[in-house]
N, C-alpha and C positions, 0 to 999 in steps of 0.2 A: 597521419595527423589526428590528434585526439578530438573527438566530437564532444561538445558540452551540451547537456540538456538541462534547462533551467526550470525548476518548479518554484513558482512564486507562492510562498506559504500563505500569504494573505488572501489568495484566491481559493484556497482549500477550505471550504466551509463544511465539508462532510465527505463521506466515502465516494458518493456518486460524483461530486465535483472533483475529487482527486483523480478519478479515472479519466475525466475530461482533460484536466490539466496535464497529467503525465502522458496521456494518449496523444494530445496535440503536440506536446514537446517532442515526442519521439517520432510520431508518424504523421503529424499534421491533422487536419480535420478528419474525423472518422476514427482516429486512434486505434485501439485494439480492444480485446475483450475486457470485461468489467468484473474481474475476479482475481483473487490472489494467485491462482495457478497461471492465468494468462499473463499477469504481471511478471511472475517468475520466468515463464517461457520467453517473454520479450527480452528480459535482461540477459538471456543466454545466447542472444544473437540470432540473426535471420528473420526476426519479426520486428524490425525497425532499428535495433541497435546493431552496431558492427559485429560481424562474426568473430573478429579478432579480439573483441572485448576492450578496444581502445576508446573508451568513453568515460565521461564524468557526469554525475548527476549533481548539480549545484542546487541544493534545496535551501532557498533563501527564506528568511523569516520562518524557519522551521518550527519555532516555538508556537507560532499561531496555528500551524497545521497540527502540532502535537495536541493542542487544546481541542481543536475541531474534531480530531480523530481519537479523542480520549475515551474514558470509560462510558460516557453517555452514548456516544456514537457506536461504540463496541457493543453495548447492550442492545441498541436498536437493531444492529446487524444480526446478533445472536437470536433475537426474537424472530426475525425473518427466517433464519436457518432452521430453527426448531420446528416451525410449521411445515417445512419441506423435507425434513430429515427422516431417514429410516428410523423406525421405532427403537432399534437397538442403539442408535447414536444419540437419541434425545436425552438420556440421563447425563451424559458428559457435557452436552451443550447446555443443559439446565444448570449444571455446576458452574460452568464458565459464565453463564448469564448471572447467576447469583453473586459470583465474585465481582463481575463488572458493576453490578448494581450497588455493591458495597464499596466500590472505588478501589478494588484490588485487582491484581493480575495484569497480564499484558493487554495493552490497548491495540487498536488497529494501527496506530502510528508505530508502536513497538514492532508489530508484525511486519509492516512494510519495510522498516529499517532492517530487520533481521533478514528478510528475503533479499534485499540489496546486498547485504554483507555476505550472505551465503552464496549468491549467484554471480558475484563479481569479484574482481581482484581488490586488494586493499588500496584505499585511496580513491576508489570510484565515487564514493558518496561524500559530498561536502555538506555538512550541516552548518549553515550560516545564520 
């Protein structure tokens, strides 16, 4: 039987809130890790989602999430990463930050959608 996880887009006000919403949808209170790698791992099964991949993510009001996880939030996250990054990674992060500040390049929303599409079967993600 297919399991459906609902993300209510109006509740996603930023990346930290996304981690709470998706974590609670998949694992209940406590969720899972709060980073892109943990999200990708969770979608692969065994960390909340079924091992057989028989699940759907129903992202309702996704346009609201897309705005909340847009270039501004992407830039905020990149600023945080630059401060912790290895010196050899900082130039690439700075270029990505410059693009986000200019309103260009992939957003956090784009990255999250891409992870779902790469880690799951077609039809797993419903953007409503």
